[in-house]
mmCIF entry with sequence, helices, sheets and N, C-alpha, C, O atoms, coordinates in Angstrom:
data_MODEL
# 
_entry.id   MODEL 
# 
_entity.id                         1 
_entity.type                       polymer 
_entity.pdbx_number_of_molecules   1 
# 
_entity_poly.entity_id                      1 
_entity_poly.type                           'polypeptide(L)' 
_entity_poly.nstd_linkage                   no 
_entity_poly.nstd_monomer                   no 
_entity_poly.pdbx_seq_one_letter_code       TPQHAKRLVKALADNVHRFEKSHGEIKDFDQPGIPLNFGPSGEA 
_entity_poly.pdbx_seq_one_letter_code_can   TPQHAKRLVKALADNVHRFEKSHGEIKDFDQPGIPLNFGPSGEA 
_entity_poly.pdbx_strand_id                 A 
# 
loop_
_entity_poly_seq.entity_id 
_entity_poly_seq.num 
_entity_poly_seq.mon_id 
_entity_poly_seq.hetero 
1 1  THR n 
1 2  PRO n 
1 3  GLN n 
1 4  HIS n 
1 5  ALA n 
1 6  LYS n 
1 7  ARG n 
1 8  LEU n 
1 9  VAL n 
1 10 LYS n 
1 11 ALA n 
1 12 LEU n 
1 13 ALA n 
1 14 ASP n 
1 15 ASN n 
1 16 VAL n 
1 17 HIS n 
1 18 ARG n 
1 19 PHE n 
1 20 GLU n 
1 21 LYS n 
1 22 SER n 
1 23 HIS n 
1 24 GLY n 
1 25 GLU n 
1 26 ILE n 
1 27 LYS n 
1 28 ASP n 
1 29 PHE n 
1 30 ASP n 
1 31 GLN n 
1 32 PRO n 
1 33 GLY n 
1 34 ILE n 
1 35 PRO n 
1 36 LEU n 
1 37 ASN n 
1 38 PHE n 
1 39 GLY n 
1 40 PRO n 
1 41 SER n 
1 42 GLY n 
1 43 GLU n 
1 44 ALA n 
# 
_struct_asym.id          A 
_struct_asym.entity_id   1 
# 
_struct_conf.conf_type_id            HELX_P 
_struct_conf.id                      HELX_P1 
_struct_conf.pdbx_PDB_helix_id       AA1 
_struct_conf.beg_label_comp_id       PRO 
_struct_conf.beg_label_asym_id       A 
_struct_conf.beg_label_seq_id        2 
_struct_conf.pdbx_beg_PDB_ins_code   ? 
_struct_conf.end_label_comp_id       HIS 
_struct_conf.end_label_asym_id       A 
_struct_conf.end_label_seq_id        23 
_struct_conf.pdbx_end_PDB_ins_code   ? 
_struct_conf.beg_auth_comp_id        PRO 
_struct_conf.beg_auth_asym_id        A 
_struct_conf.beg_auth_seq_id         2 
_struct_conf.end_auth_comp_id        HIS 
_struct_conf.end_auth_asym_id        A 
_struct_conf.end_auth_seq_id         23 
_struct_conf.pdbx_PDB_helix_class    1 
_struct_conf.details                 ? 
_struct_conf.pdbx_PDB_helix_length   22 
# 
_struct_conf_type.id          HELX_P 
_struct_conf_type.criteria    ? 
_struct_conf_type.reference   ? 
# 
loop_
_atom_site.group_PDB 
_atom_site.id 
_atom_site.type_symbol 
_atom_site.label_atom_id 
_atom_site.label_alt_id 
_atom_site.label_comp_id 
_atom_site.label_asym_id 
_atom_site.label_entity_id 
_atom_site.label_seq_id 
_atom_site.pdbx_PDB_ins_code 
_atom_site.Cartn_x 
_atom_site.Cartn_y 
_atom_site.Cartn_z 
_atom_site.occupancy 
_atom_site.B_iso_or_equiv 
_atom_site.pdbx_formal_charge 
_atom_site.auth_seq_id 
_atom_site.auth_comp_id 
_atom_site.auth_asym_id 
_atom_site.auth_atom_id 
_atom_site.pdbx_PDB_model_num 
ATOM 1   N N  . THR A 1 1  ? 33.078  86.977  123.238 1.00 0.00 ? 1  THR A N  1 
ATOM 2   C CA . THR A 1 1  ? 33.604  85.584  123.527 1.00 0.00 ? 1  THR A CA 1 
ATOM 3   C C  . THR A 1 1  ? 33.460  85.299  125.000 1.00 0.00 ? 1  THR A C  1 
ATOM 4   O O  . THR A 1 1  ? 33.294  86.228  125.790 1.00 0.00 ? 1  THR A O  1 
ATOM 5   N N  . PRO A 1 2  ? 33.517  84.091  125.382 1.00 0.00 ? 2  PRO A N  1 
ATOM 6   C CA . PRO A 1 2  ? 33.378  83.725  126.798 1.00 0.00 ? 2  PRO A CA 1 
ATOM 7   C C  . PRO A 1 2  ? 34.518  84.410  127.618 1.00 0.00 ? 2  PRO A C  1 
ATOM 8   O O  . PRO A 1 2  ? 34.294  84.805  128.762 1.00 0.00 ? 2  PRO A O  1 
ATOM 9   N N  . GLN A 1 3  ? 35.694  84.545  127.050 1.00 0.00 ? 3  GLN A N  1 
ATOM 10  C CA . GLN A 1 3  ? 36.735  85.217  127.844 1.00 0.00 ? 3  GLN A CA 1 
ATOM 11  C C  . GLN A 1 3  ? 36.426  86.669  128.115 1.00 0.00 ? 3  GLN A C  1 
ATOM 12  O O  . GLN A 1 3  ? 36.699  87.158  129.212 1.00 0.00 ? 3  GLN A O  1 
ATOM 13  N N  . HIS A 1 4  ? 35.877  87.358  127.175 1.00 0.00 ? 4  HIS A N  1 
ATOM 14  C CA . HIS A 1 4  ? 35.521  88.725  127.367 1.00 0.00 ? 4  HIS A CA 1 
ATOM 15  C C  . HIS A 1 4  ? 34.388  88.822  128.371 1.00 0.00 ? 4  HIS A C  1 
ATOM 16  O O  . HIS A 1 4  ? 34.402  89.714  129.219 1.00 0.00 ? 4  HIS A O  1 
ATOM 17  N N  . ALA A 1 5  ? 33.433  87.955  128.304 1.00 0.00 ? 5  ALA A N  1 
ATOM 18  C CA . ALA A 1 5  ? 32.305  88.028  129.296 1.00 0.00 ? 5  ALA A CA 1 
ATOM 19  C C  . ALA A 1 5  ? 32.847  87.762  130.658 1.00 0.00 ? 5  ALA A C  1 
ATOM 20  O O  . ALA A 1 5  ? 32.357  88.388  131.598 1.00 0.00 ? 5  ALA A O  1 
ATOM 21  N N  . LYS A 1 6  ? 33.803  86.906  130.870 1.00 0.00 ? 6  LYS A N  1 
ATOM 22  C CA . LYS A 1 6  ? 34.330  86.583  132.169 1.00 0.00 ? 6  LYS A CA 1 
ATOM 23  C C  . LYS A 1 6  ? 35.055  87.814  132.684 1.00 0.00 ? 6  LYS A C  1 
ATOM 24  O O  . LYS A 1 6  ? 34.859  88.215  133.832 1.00 0.00 ? 6  LYS A O  1 
ATOM 25  N N  . ARG A 1 7  ? 35.900  88.425  131.837 1.00 0.00 ? 7  ARG A N  1 
ATOM 26  C CA . ARG A 1 7  ? 36.646  89.662  132.222 1.00 0.00 ? 7  ARG A CA 1 
ATOM 27  C C  . ARG A 1 7  ? 35.658  90.776  132.564 1.00 0.00 ? 7  ARG A C  1 
ATOM 28  O O  . ARG A 1 7  ? 35.885  91.523  133.516 1.00 0.00 ? 7  ARG A O  1 
ATOM 29  N N  . LEU A 1 8  ? 34.622  90.896  131.846 1.00 0.00 ? 8  LEU A N  1 
ATOM 30  C CA . LEU A 1 8  ? 33.571  91.900  132.144 1.00 0.00 ? 8  LEU A CA 1 
ATOM 31  C C  . LEU A 1 8  ? 32.892  91.697  133.507 1.00 0.00 ? 8  LEU A C  1 
ATOM 32  O O  . LEU A 1 8  ? 32.708  92.655  134.258 1.00 0.00 ? 8  LEU A O  1 
ATOM 33  N N  . VAL A 1 9  ? 32.530  90.475  133.816 1.00 0.00 ? 9  VAL A N  1 
ATOM 34  C CA . VAL A 1 9  ? 31.912  90.173  135.066 1.00 0.00 ? 9  VAL A CA 1 
ATOM 35  C C  . VAL A 1 9  ? 32.822  90.467  136.216 1.00 0.00 ? 9  VAL A C  1 
ATOM 36  O O  . VAL A 1 9  ? 32.427  90.993  137.257 1.00 0.00 ? 9  VAL A O  1 
ATOM 37  N N  . LYS A 1 10 ? 34.086  90.098  135.981 1.00 0.00 ? 10 LYS A N  1 
ATOM 38  C CA . LYS A 1 10 ? 35.125  90.336  137.114 1.00 0.00 ? 10 LYS A CA 1 
ATOM 39  C C  . LYS A 1 10 ? 35.298  91.867  137.313 1.00 0.00 ? 10 LYS A C  1 
ATOM 40  O O  . LYS A 1 10 ? 35.387  92.340  138.446 1.00 0.00 ? 10 LYS A O  1 
ATOM 41  N N  . ALA A 1 11 ? 35.343  92.631  136.200 1.00 0.00 ? 11 ALA A N  1 
ATOM 42  C CA . ALA A 1 11 ? 35.524  94.048  136.325 1.00 0.00 ? 11 ALA A CA 1 
ATOM 43  C C  . ALA A 1 11 ? 34.305  94.646  137.025 1.00 0.00 ? 11 ALA A C  1 
ATOM 44  O O  . ALA A 1 11 ? 34.462  95.465  137.930 1.00 0.00 ? 11 ALA A O  1 
ATOM 45  N N  . LEU A 1 12 ? 33.062  94.244  136.615 1.00 0.00 ? 12 LEU A N  1 
ATOM 46  C CA . LEU A 1 12 ? 31.929  94.788  137.234 1.00 0.00 ? 12 LEU A CA 1 
ATOM 47  C C  . LEU A 1 12 ? 31.920  94.455  138.722 1.00 0.00 ? 12 LEU A C  1 
ATOM 48  O O  . LEU A 1 12 ? 31.664  95.338  139.540 1.00 0.00 ? 12 LEU A O  1 
ATOM 49  N N  . ALA A 1 13 ? 32.190  93.208  139.093 1.00 0.00 ? 13 ALA A N  1 
ATOM 50  C CA . ALA A 1 13 ? 32.242  92.796  140.500 1.00 0.00 ? 13 ALA A CA 1 
ATOM 51  C C  . ALA A 1 13 ? 33.207  93.638  141.326 1.00 0.00 ? 13 ALA A C  1 
ATOM 52  O O  . ALA A 1 13 ? 32.891  94.045  142.444 1.00 0.00 ? 13 ALA A O  1 
ATOM 53  N N  . ASP A 1 14 ? 34.410  93.900  140.752 1.00 0.00 ? 14 ASP A N  1 
ATOM 54  C CA . ASP A 1 14 ? 35.367  94.635  141.400 1.00 0.00 ? 14 ASP A CA 1 
ATOM 55  C C  . ASP A 1 14 ? 34.891  96.096  141.589 1.00 0.00 ? 14 ASP A C  1 
ATOM 56  O O  . ASP A 1 14 ? 35.092  96.670  142.660 1.00 0.00 ? 14 ASP A O  1 
ATOM 57  N N  . ASN A 1 15 ? 34.308  96.657  140.631 1.00 0.00 ? 15 ASN A N  1 
ATOM 58  C CA . ASN A 1 15 ? 33.794  98.044  140.649 1.00 0.00 ? 15 ASN A CA 1 
ATOM 59  C C  . ASN A 1 15 ? 32.669  98.154  141.683 1.00 0.00 ? 15 ASN A C  1 
ATOM 60  O O  . ASN A 1 15 ? 32.626  99.131  142.431 1.00 0.00 ? 15 ASN A O  1 
ATOM 61  N N  . VAL A 1 16 ? 31.764  97.182  141.743 1.00 0.00 ? 16 VAL A N  1 
ATOM 62  C CA . VAL A 1 16 ? 30.691  97.210  142.726 1.00 0.00 ? 16 VAL A CA 1 
ATOM 63  C C  . VAL A 1 16 ? 31.251  97.095  144.157 1.00 0.00 ? 16 VAL A C  1 
ATOM 64  O O  . VAL A 1 16 ? 30.822  97.788  145.080 1.00 0.00 ? 16 VAL A O  1 
ATOM 65  N N  . HIS A 1 17 ? 32.201  96.214  144.286 1.00 0.00 ? 17 HIS A N  1 
ATOM 66  C CA . HIS A 1 17 ? 32.840  96.059  145.634 1.00 0.00 ? 17 HIS A CA 1 
ATOM 67  C C  . HIS A 1 17 ? 33.470  97.309  146.125 1.00 0.00 ? 17 HIS A C  1 
ATOM 68  O O  . HIS A 1 17 ? 33.300  97.712  147.275 1.00 0.00 ? 17 HIS A O  1 
ATOM 69  N N  . ARG A 1 18 ? 34.252  97.963  145.179 1.00 0.00 ? 18 ARG A N  1 
ATOM 70  C CA . ARG A 1 18 ? 34.908  99.296  145.545 1.00 0.00 ? 18 ARG A CA 1 
ATOM 71  C C  . ARG A 1 18 ? 33.907  100.337 145.873 1.00 0.00 ? 18 ARG A C  1 
ATOM 72  O O  . ARG A 1 18 ? 34.132  101.119 146.796 1.00 0.00 ? 18 ARG A O  1 
ATOM 73  N N  . PHE A 1 19 ? 32.731  100.405 145.124 1.00 0.00 ? 19 PHE A N  1 
ATOM 74  C CA . PHE A 1 19 ? 31.799  101.417 145.351 1.00 0.00 ? 19 PHE A CA 1 
ATOM 75  C C  . PHE A 1 19 ? 31.124  101.189 146.679 1.00 0.00 ? 19 PHE A C  1 
ATOM 76  O O  . PHE A 1 19 ? 30.931  102.126 147.453 1.00 0.00 ? 19 PHE A O  1 
ATOM 77  N N  . GLU A 1 20 ? 30.747  99.895  146.961 1.00 0.00 ? 20 GLU A N  1 
ATOM 78  C CA . GLU A 1 20 ? 30.112  99.671  148.222 1.00 0.00 ? 20 GLU A CA 1 
ATOM 79  C C  . GLU A 1 20 ? 31.014  99.905  149.412 1.00 0.00 ? 20 GLU A C  1 
ATOM 80  O O  . GLU A 1 20 ? 30.539  100.274 150.486 1.00 0.00 ? 20 GLU A O  1 
ATOM 81  N N  . LYS A 1 21 ? 32.329  99.694  149.240 1.00 0.00 ? 21 LYS A N  1 
ATOM 82  C CA . LYS A 1 21 ? 33.330  99.973  150.356 1.00 0.00 ? 21 LYS A CA 1 
ATOM 83  C C  . LYS A 1 21 ? 33.345  101.445 150.666 1.00 0.00 ? 21 LYS A C  1 
ATOM 84  O O  . LYS A 1 21 ? 33.464  101.844 151.824 1.00 0.00 ? 21 LYS A O  1 
ATOM 85  N N  . SER A 1 22 ? 33.220  102.288 149.593 1.00 0.00 ? 22 SER A N  1 
ATOM 86  C CA . SER A 1 22 ? 33.268  103.669 149.817 1.00 0.00 ? 22 SER A CA 1 
ATOM 87  C C  . SER A 1 22 ? 31.864  104.357 150.215 1.00 0.00 ? 22 SER A C  1 
ATOM 88  O O  . SER A 1 22 ? 31.835  105.330 150.967 1.00 0.00 ? 22 SER A O  1 
ATOM 89  N N  . HIS A 1 23 ? 30.782  103.823 149.697 1.00 0.00 ? 23 HIS A N  1 
ATOM 90  C CA . HIS A 1 23 ? 29.468  104.447 149.826 1.00 0.00 ? 23 HIS A CA 1 
ATOM 91  C C  . HIS A 1 23 ? 28.426  103.644 150.554 1.00 0.00 ? 23 HIS A C  1 
ATOM 92  O O  . HIS A 1 23 ? 27.323  104.135 150.791 1.00 0.00 ? 23 HIS A O  1 
ATOM 93  N N  . GLY A 1 24 ? 28.745  102.427 150.914 1.00 0.00 ? 24 GLY A N  1 
ATOM 94  C CA . GLY A 1 24 ? 27.739  101.568 151.581 1.00 0.00 ? 24 GLY A CA 1 
ATOM 95  C C  . GLY A 1 24 ? 27.138  100.632 150.611 1.00 0.00 ? 24 GLY A C  1 
ATOM 96  O O  . GLY A 1 24 ? 27.300  100.770 149.398 1.00 0.00 ? 24 GLY A O  1 
ATOM 97  N N  . GLU A 1 25 ? 26.404  99.627  151.170 1.00 0.00 ? 25 GLU A N  1 
ATOM 98  C CA . GLU A 1 25 ? 25.879  98.646  150.387 1.00 0.00 ? 25 GLU A CA 1 
ATOM 99  C C  . GLU A 1 25 ? 24.797  99.150  149.408 1.00 0.00 ? 25 GLU A C  1 
ATOM 100 O O  . GLU A 1 25 ? 23.978  99.980  149.805 1.00 0.00 ? 25 GLU A O  1 
ATOM 101 N N  . ILE A 1 26 ? 24.764  98.713  148.234 1.00 0.00 ? 26 ILE A N  1 
ATOM 102 C CA . ILE A 1 26 ? 23.755  98.975  147.198 1.00 0.00 ? 26 ILE A CA 1 
ATOM 103 C C  . ILE A 1 26 ? 22.556  98.123  147.554 1.00 0.00 ? 26 ILE A C  1 
ATOM 104 O O  . ILE A 1 26 ? 22.655  96.903  147.683 1.00 0.00 ? 26 ILE A O  1 
ATOM 105 N N  . LYS A 1 27 ? 21.418  98.785  147.711 1.00 0.00 ? 27 LYS A N  1 
ATOM 106 C CA . LYS A 1 27 ? 20.212  97.999  147.990 1.00 0.00 ? 27 LYS A CA 1 
ATOM 107 C C  . LYS A 1 27 ? 19.591  97.485  146.747 1.00 0.00 ? 27 LYS A C  1 
ATOM 108 O O  . LYS A 1 27 ? 19.381  98.228  145.787 1.00 0.00 ? 27 LYS A O  1 
ATOM 109 N N  . ASP A 1 28 ? 19.292  96.221  146.750 1.00 0.00 ? 28 ASP A N  1 
ATOM 110 C CA . ASP A 1 28 ? 18.576  95.477  145.645 1.00 0.00 ? 28 ASP A CA 1 
ATOM 111 C C  . ASP A 1 28 ? 17.100  95.574  145.814 1.00 0.00 ? 28 ASP A C  1 
ATOM 112 O O  . ASP A 1 28 ? 16.568  95.134  146.833 1.00 0.00 ? 28 ASP A O  1 
ATOM 113 N N  . PHE A 1 29 ? 16.411  96.135  144.852 1.00 0.00 ? 29 PHE A N  1 
ATOM 114 C CA . PHE A 1 29 ? 15.014  96.275  144.927 1.00 0.00 ? 29 PHE A CA 1 
ATOM 115 C C  . PHE A 1 29 ? 14.292  94.936  144.530 1.00 0.00 ? 29 PHE A C  1 
ATOM 116 O O  . PHE A 1 29 ? 14.616  94.285  143.537 1.00 0.00 ? 29 PHE A O  1 
ATOM 117 N N  . ASP A 1 30 ? 13.304  94.590  145.377 1.00 0.00 ? 30 ASP A N  1 
ATOM 118 C CA . ASP A 1 30 ? 12.419  93.395  144.927 1.00 0.00 ? 30 ASP A CA 1 
ATOM 119 C C  . ASP A 1 30 ? 11.587  93.843  143.725 1.00 0.00 ? 30 ASP A C  1 
ATOM 120 O O  . ASP A 1 30 ? 10.766  94.757  143.797 1.00 0.00 ? 30 ASP A O  1 
ATOM 121 N N  . GLN A 1 31 ? 11.850  93.141  142.607 1.00 0.00 ? 31 GLN A N  1 
ATOM 122 C CA . GLN A 1 31 ? 11.096  93.519  141.401 1.00 0.00 ? 31 GLN A CA 1 
ATOM 123 C C  . GLN A 1 31 ? 9.877   92.617  141.242 1.00 0.00 ? 31 GLN A C  1 
ATOM 124 O O  . GLN A 1 31 ? 9.997   91.394  141.313 1.00 0.00 ? 31 GLN A O  1 
ATOM 125 N N  . PRO A 1 32 ? 8.682   93.225  141.023 1.00 0.00 ? 32 PRO A N  1 
ATOM 126 C CA . PRO A 1 32 ? 7.525   92.399  140.767 1.00 0.00 ? 32 PRO A CA 1 
ATOM 127 C C  . PRO A 1 32 ? 7.713   91.482  139.605 1.00 0.00 ? 32 PRO A C  1 
ATOM 128 O O  . PRO A 1 32 ? 8.421   91.824  138.658 1.00 0.00 ? 32 PRO A O  1 
ATOM 129 N N  . GLY A 1 33 ? 7.090   90.302  139.643 1.00 0.00 ? 33 GLY A N  1 
ATOM 130 C CA . GLY A 1 33 ? 7.162   89.393  138.639 1.00 0.00 ? 33 GLY A CA 1 
ATOM 131 C C  . GLY A 1 33 ? 6.486   89.938  137.326 1.00 0.00 ? 33 GLY A C  1 
ATOM 132 O O  . GLY A 1 33 ? 5.453   90.605  137.388 1.00 0.00 ? 33 GLY A O  1 
ATOM 133 N N  . ILE A 1 34 ? 7.044   89.661  136.248 1.00 0.00 ? 34 ILE A N  1 
ATOM 134 C CA . ILE A 1 34 ? 6.498   90.144  134.934 1.00 0.00 ? 34 ILE A CA 1 
ATOM 135 C C  . ILE A 1 34 ? 5.523   89.078  134.514 1.00 0.00 ? 34 ILE A C  1 
ATOM 136 O O  . ILE A 1 34 ? 5.900   87.910  134.422 1.00 0.00 ? 34 ILE A O  1 
ATOM 137 N N  . PRO A 1 35 ? 4.282   89.436  134.256 1.00 0.00 ? 35 PRO A N  1 
ATOM 138 C CA . PRO A 1 35 ? 3.346   88.418  133.777 1.00 0.00 ? 35 PRO A CA 1 
ATOM 139 C C  . PRO A 1 35 ? 3.707   88.026  132.350 1.00 0.00 ? 35 PRO A C  1 
ATOM 140 O O  . PRO A 1 35 ? 4.003   88.890  131.524 1.00 0.00 ? 35 PRO A O  1 
ATOM 141 N N  . LEU A 1 36 ? 3.686   86.778  132.067 1.00 0.00 ? 36 LEU A N  1 
ATOM 142 C CA . LEU A 1 36 ? 4.053   86.311  130.728 1.00 0.00 ? 36 LEU A CA 1 
ATOM 143 C C  . LEU A 1 36 ? 2.827   86.021  129.805 1.00 0.00 ? 36 LEU A C  1 
ATOM 144 O O  . LEU A 1 36 ? 2.958   85.316  128.805 1.00 0.00 ? 36 LEU A O  1 
ATOM 145 N N  . ASN A 1 37 ? 1.661   86.565  130.153 1.00 0.00 ? 37 ASN A N  1 
ATOM 146 C CA . ASN A 1 37 ? 0.613   86.423  129.269 1.00 0.00 ? 37 ASN A CA 1 
ATOM 147 C C  . ASN A 1 37 ? 0.522   87.650  128.303 1.00 0.00 ? 37 ASN A C  1 
ATOM 148 O O  . ASN A 1 37 ? 0.296   88.795  128.694 1.00 0.00 ? 37 ASN A O  1 
ATOM 149 N N  . PHE A 1 38 ? 0.710   87.309  127.068 1.00 0.00 ? 38 PHE A N  1 
ATOM 150 C CA . PHE A 1 38 ? 0.923   88.478  126.060 1.00 0.00 ? 38 PHE A CA 1 
ATOM 151 C C  . PHE A 1 38 ? -0.342  88.749  125.233 1.00 0.00 ? 38 PHE A C  1 
ATOM 152 O O  . PHE A 1 38 ? -0.318  89.141  124.066 1.00 0.00 ? 38 PHE A O  1 
ATOM 153 N N  . GLY A 1 39 ? -1.461  88.500  125.958 1.00 0.00 ? 39 GLY A N  1 
ATOM 154 C CA . GLY A 1 39 ? -2.744  88.840  125.189 1.00 0.00 ? 39 GLY A CA 1 
ATOM 155 C C  . GLY A 1 39 ? -3.899  87.945  125.788 1.00 0.00 ? 39 GLY A C  1 
ATOM 156 O O  . GLY A 1 39 ? -3.714  87.229  126.772 1.00 0.00 ? 39 GLY A O  1 
ATOM 157 N N  . PRO A 1 40 ? -5.011  88.033  125.172 1.00 0.00 ? 40 PRO A N  1 
ATOM 158 C CA . PRO A 1 40 ? -6.089  87.227  125.645 1.00 0.00 ? 40 PRO A CA 1 
ATOM 159 C C  . PRO A 1 40 ? -5.749  85.766  125.446 1.00 0.00 ? 40 PRO A C  1 
ATOM 160 O O  . PRO A 1 40 ? -5.024  85.354  124.540 1.00 0.00 ? 40 PRO A O  1 
ATOM 161 N N  . SER A 1 41 ? -6.384  84.955  126.446 1.00 0.00 ? 41 SER A N  1 
ATOM 162 C CA . SER A 1 41 ? -6.103  83.454  126.361 1.00 0.00 ? 41 SER A CA 1 
ATOM 163 C C  . SER A 1 41 ? -7.021  82.919  125.237 1.00 0.00 ? 41 SER A C  1 
ATOM 164 O O  . SER A 1 41 ? -8.130  83.415  125.038 1.00 0.00 ? 41 SER A O  1 
ATOM 165 N N  . GLY A 1 42 ? -6.560  81.960  124.554 1.00 0.00 ? 42 GLY A N  1 
ATOM 166 C CA . GLY A 1 42 ? -7.349  81.243  123.547 1.00 0.00 ? 42 GLY A CA 1 
ATOM 167 C C  . GLY A 1 42 ? -8.428  80.421  124.125 1.00 0.00 ? 42 GLY A C  1 
ATOM 168 O O  . GLY A 1 42 ? -8.401  80.038  125.295 1.00 0.00 ? 42 GLY A O  1 
ATOM 169 N N  . GLU A 1 43 ? -9.418  80.142  123.261 1.00 0.00 ? 43 GLU A N  1 
ATOM 170 C CA . GLU A 1 43 ? -10.529 79.200  123.652 1.00 0.00 ? 43 GLU A CA 1 
ATOM 171 C C  . GLU A 1 43 ? -10.408 78.001  122.875 1.00 0.00 ? 43 GLU A C  1 
ATOM 172 O O  . GLU A 1 43 ? -10.180 78.055  121.667 1.00 0.00 ? 43 GLU A O  1 
ATOM 173 N N  . ALA A 1 44 ? -10.560 76.836  123.545 1.00 0.00 ? 44 ALA A N  1 
ATOM 174 C CA . ALA A 1 44 ? -10.483 75.588  122.842 1.00 0.00 ? 44 ALA A CA 1 
ATOM 175 C C  . ALA A 1 44 ? -11.830 75.008  122.558 1.00 0.00 ? 44 ALA A C  1 
ATOM 176 O O  . ALA A 1 44 ? -11.926 73.937  121.959 1.00 0.00 ? 44 ALA A O  1 
# 
């Protein structure tokens, strides 16, 4: 339910904040874009 999702997000944010306070900032990796071509392109 939306209420559970909101509680989960709040709990995760709190846990990340406490972890970073103890261990330093978590580095976010730049992820390469995923190509959305799922096969050969068609010919018209």
